[in-house]
PDBQT receptor file of N, H, CA, C and O in Angstrom, charges set to zero:
ATOM      1  N   MET A   1     173.084  37.999 159.411  1.00  0.00    +0.000 N 
ATOM      2  CA  MET A   1     173.126  36.557 159.764  1.00  0.00    +0.000 C 
ATOM      3  C   MET A   1     172.428  35.747 158.668  1.00  0.00    +0.000 C 
ATOM      4  O   MET A   1     171.445  36.197 158.079  1.00  0.00    +0.000 OA
ATOM      5  N   VAL A   2     172.937  34.585 158.414  1.00  0.00    +0.000 N 
ATOM      6  H   VAL A   2     173.736  34.220 158.893  1.00  0.00    +0.000 HD
ATOM      7  CA  VAL A   2     172.346  33.746 157.370  1.00  0.00    +0.000 C 
ATOM      8  C   VAL A   2     170.919  33.362 157.750  1.00  0.00    +0.000 C 
ATOM      9  O   VAL A   2     170.037  33.289 156.895  1.00  0.00    +0.000 OA
ATOM     10  N   TYR A   3     170.702  33.116 159.047  1.00  0.00    +0.000 N 
ATOM     11  H   TYR A   3     171.419  33.176 159.742  1.00  0.00    +0.000 HD
ATOM     12  CA  TYR A   3     169.350  32.708 159.492  1.00  0.00    +0.000 C 
ATOM     13  C   TYR A   3     168.315  33.776 159.133  1.00  0.00    +0.000 C 
ATOM     14  O   TYR A   3     167.231  33.461 158.641  1.00  0.00    +0.000 OA
ATOM     15  N   ALA A   4     168.652  35.017 159.381  1.00  0.00    +0.000 N 
ATOM     16  H   ALA A   4     169.532  35.273 159.781  1.00  0.00    +0.000 HD
ATOM     17  CA  ALA A   4     167.706  36.113 159.077  1.00  0.00    +0.000 C 
ATOM     18  C   ALA A   4     167.431  36.164 157.577  1.00  0.00    +0.000 C 
ATOM     19  O   ALA A   4     166.282  36.300 157.159  1.00  0.00    +0.000 OA
ATOM     20  N   ILE A   5     168.473  36.056 156.778  1.00  0.00    +0.000 N 
ATOM     21  H   ILE A   5     169.407  35.945 157.119  1.00  0.00    +0.000 HD
ATOM     22  CA  ILE A   5     168.290  36.102 155.314  1.00  0.00    +0.000 C 
ATOM     23  C   ILE A   5     167.409  34.933 154.871  1.00  0.00    +0.000 C 
ATOM     24  O   ILE A   5     166.519  35.090 154.034  1.00  0.00    +0.000 OA
ATOM     25  N   ASN A   6     167.672  33.767 155.446  1.00  0.00    +0.000 N 
ATOM     26  H   ASN A   6     168.394  33.640 156.125  1.00  0.00    +0.000 HD
ATOM     27  CA  ASN A   6     166.880  32.596 155.077  1.00  0.00    +0.000 C 
ATOM     28  C   ASN A   6     165.412  32.827 155.410  1.00  0.00    +0.000 C 
ATOM     29  O   ASN A   6     164.528  32.484 154.625  1.00  0.00    +0.000 OA
ATOM     30  N   MET A   7     165.160  33.408 156.574  1.00  0.00    +0.000 N 
ATOM     31  H   MET A   7     165.878  33.686 157.212  1.00  0.00    +0.000 HD
ATOM     32  CA  MET A   7     163.771  33.673 156.989  1.00  0.00    +0.000 C 
ATOM     33  C   MET A   7     163.106  34.631 155.998  1.00  0.00    +0.000 C 
ATOM     34  O   MET A   7     161.971  34.403 155.580  1.00  0.00    +0.000 OA
ATOM     35  N   ALA A   8     163.797  35.681 155.631  1.00  0.00    +0.000 N 
ATOM     36  H   ALA A   8     164.719  35.866 155.971  1.00  0.00    +0.000 HD
ATOM     37  CA  ALA A   8     163.243  36.658 154.684  1.00  0.00    +0.000 C 
ATOM     38  C   ALA A   8     162.953  35.978 153.351  1.00  0.00    +0.000 C 
ATOM     39  O   ALA A   8     161.896  36.200 152.760  1.00  0.00    +0.000 OA
ATOM     40  N   LYS A   9     163.871  35.161 152.877  1.00  0.00    +0.000 N 
ATOM     41  H   LYS A   9     164.729  34.981 153.357  1.00  0.00    +0.000 HD
ATOM     42  CA  LYS A   9     163.672  34.455 151.603  1.00  0.00    +0.000 C 
ATOM     43  C   LYS A   9     162.446  33.554 151.703  1.00  0.00    +0.000 C 
ATOM     44  O   LYS A   9     161.607  33.527 150.803  1.00  0.00    +0.000 OA
ATOM     45  N   ASN A  10     162.356  32.819 152.809  1.00  0.00    +0.000 N 
ATOM     46  H   ASN A  10     163.038  32.842 153.540  1.00  0.00    +0.000 HD
ATOM     47  CA  ASN A  10     161.226  31.912 152.986  1.00  0.00    +0.000 C 
ATOM     48  C   ASN A  10     159.918  32.696 152.951  1.00  0.00    +0.000 C 
ATOM     49  O   ASN A  10     158.937  32.234 152.367  1.00  0.00    +0.000 OA
ATOM     50  N   LYS A  11     159.892  33.854 153.559  1.00  0.00    +0.000 N 
ATOM     51  H   LYS A  11     160.689  34.229 154.033  1.00  0.00    +0.000 HD
ATOM     52  CA  LYS A  11     158.672  34.672 153.590  1.00  0.00    +0.000 C 
ATOM     53  C   LYS A  11     158.322  35.111 152.162  1.00  0.00    +0.000 C 
ATOM     54  O   LYS A  11     157.158  35.081 151.762  1.00  0.00    +0.000 OA
ATOM     55  N   LEU A  12     159.339  35.515 151.407  1.00  0.00    +0.000 N 
ATOM     56  H   LEU A  12     160.285  35.539 151.732  1.00  0.00    +0.000 HD
ATOM     57  CA  LEU A  12     159.082  35.968 150.038  1.00  0.00    +0.000 C 
ATOM     58  C   LEU A  12     158.506  34.818 149.212  1.00  0.00    +0.000 C 
ATOM     59  O   LEU A  12     157.538  35.005 148.475  1.00  0.00    +0.000 OA
ATOM     60  N   TYR A  13     159.097  33.636 149.335  1.00  0.00    +0.000 N 
ATOM     61  H   TYR A  13     159.884  33.484 149.934  1.00  0.00    +0.000 HD
ATOM     62  CA  TYR A  13     158.607  32.487 148.579  1.00  0.00    +0.000 C 
ATOM     63  C   TYR A  13     157.181  32.149 148.985  1.00  0.00    +0.000 C 
ATOM     64  O   TYR A  13     156.340  31.838 148.142  1.00  0.00    +0.000 OA
ATOM     65  N   SER A  14     156.918  32.214 150.296  1.00  0.00    +0.000 N 
ATOM     66  H   SER A  14     157.602  32.466 150.981  1.00  0.00    +0.000 HD
ATOM     67  CA  SER A  14     155.571  31.891 150.806  1.00  0.00    +0.000 C 
ATOM     68  C   SER A  14     154.566  32.886 150.231  1.00  0.00    +0.000 C 
ATOM     69  O   SER A  14     153.451  32.509 149.871  1.00  0.00    +0.000 OA
ATOM     70  N   ASN A  15     154.958  34.143 150.147  1.00  0.00    +0.000 N 
ATOM     71  H   ASN A  15     155.864  34.449 150.440  1.00  0.00    +0.000 HD
ATOM     72  CA  ASN A  15     154.052  35.172 149.630  1.00  0.00    +0.000 C 
ATOM     73  C   ASN A  15     153.779  34.922 148.151  1.00  0.00    +0.000 C 
ATOM     74  O   ASN A  15     152.683  35.205 147.667  1.00  0.00    +0.000 OA
ATOM     75  N   GLU A  16     154.767  34.394 147.429  1.00  0.00    +0.000 N 
ATOM     76  H   GLU A  16     155.657  34.164 147.822  1.00  0.00    +0.000 HD
ATOM     77  CA  GLU A  16     154.597  34.150 145.998  1.00  0.00    +0.000 C 
ATOM     78  C   GLU A  16     153.517  33.100 145.765  1.00  0.00    +0.000 C 
ATOM     79  O   GLU A  16     152.732  33.205 144.823  1.00  0.00    +0.000 OA
ATOM     80  N   ILE A  17     153.482  32.095 146.622  1.00  0.00    +0.000 N 
ATOM     81  H   ILE A  17     154.120  32.010 147.387  1.00  0.00    +0.000 HD
ATOM     82  CA  ILE A  17     152.523  31.004 146.429  1.00  0.00    +0.000 C 
ATOM     83  C   ILE A  17     151.094  31.510 146.659  1.00  0.00    +0.000 C 
ATOM     84  O   ILE A  17     150.141  30.741 146.543  1.00  0.00    +0.000 OA
TER      85      ILE A  17
């Protein structure tokens, strides 16, 4: 699902910061 992928991406970006 796109929602799940978006959530994973958001988590990765958040971890980068």
